[in-house]
C-alpha positions in Angstrom: 118.9 106.4 89.0 114.7 105.5 87.0 112.2 105.7 90.1 108.6 104.4 88.8 105.3 105.7 90.3 103.6 102.5 91.9 107.5 101.4 93.5 107.8 104.6 95.1 104.0 104.4 96.7 104.4 100.7 97.3 107.5 101.4 99.0 105.7 104.4 101.2 102.5 102.9 101.6 105.0 99.8 103.0 106.7 102.2 105.5 103.4 103.1 106.9 102.3 99.9 107.8 105.9 99.1 109.3 105.4 101.8 111.0 102.1 100.7 112.3 103.1 97.0 112.9 105.3 98.3 115.2 103.3 100.9 117.2 100.6 98.1 118.0 103.5 95.4 118.5 105.1 97.3 120.7 101.8 98.2 122.8 101.8 101.9 121.3 98.2 101.9 121.2 96.8 103.7 125.2 92.8 102.5 124.3 91.1 99.9 122.3 89.6 102.5 120.8 93.5 103.5 119.2 94.5 99.8 118.9 90.8 99.4 116.6 91.6 102.3 114.8 95.3 101.6 114.0 94.3 98.0 112.8 91.7 99.5 110.7 94.6 101.9 108.9 96.7 98.9 108.4 94.3 96.9 107.3 93.2 99.6 104.2 97.0 100.2 103.3 97.4 96.9 102.6 94.6 96.5 100.7 95.4 100.0 98.4 98.7 98.1 98.0 97.0 95.5 96.8 94.6 96.9 94.6 97.7 98.7 93.0 99.8 96.0 92.6 96.7 94.1 91.0 95.9 97.5 88.8 99.9 96.9 87.6 99.5 93.8 86.1 96.9 94.3 84.3 98.3 97.2 83.0 101.6 94.8 82.3 99.5 92.7 81.1 97.7 95.0 78.5 100.8 95.5 76.6 101.5 92.1 75.3 
């Protein structure tokens, strides 16, 4: 089974985003500061996924 780096990385980031999302929804943020921190982590991971996907598309298009 072949794994590509970008696919594995995106899956790992998605797993972390899911974990953070579940923690937020379940109310596992004891303070507003913790809530803000977790939301910031989630936004950062979403941005990272977007950058990776954009880079992947640009690299695929440059091969044409």
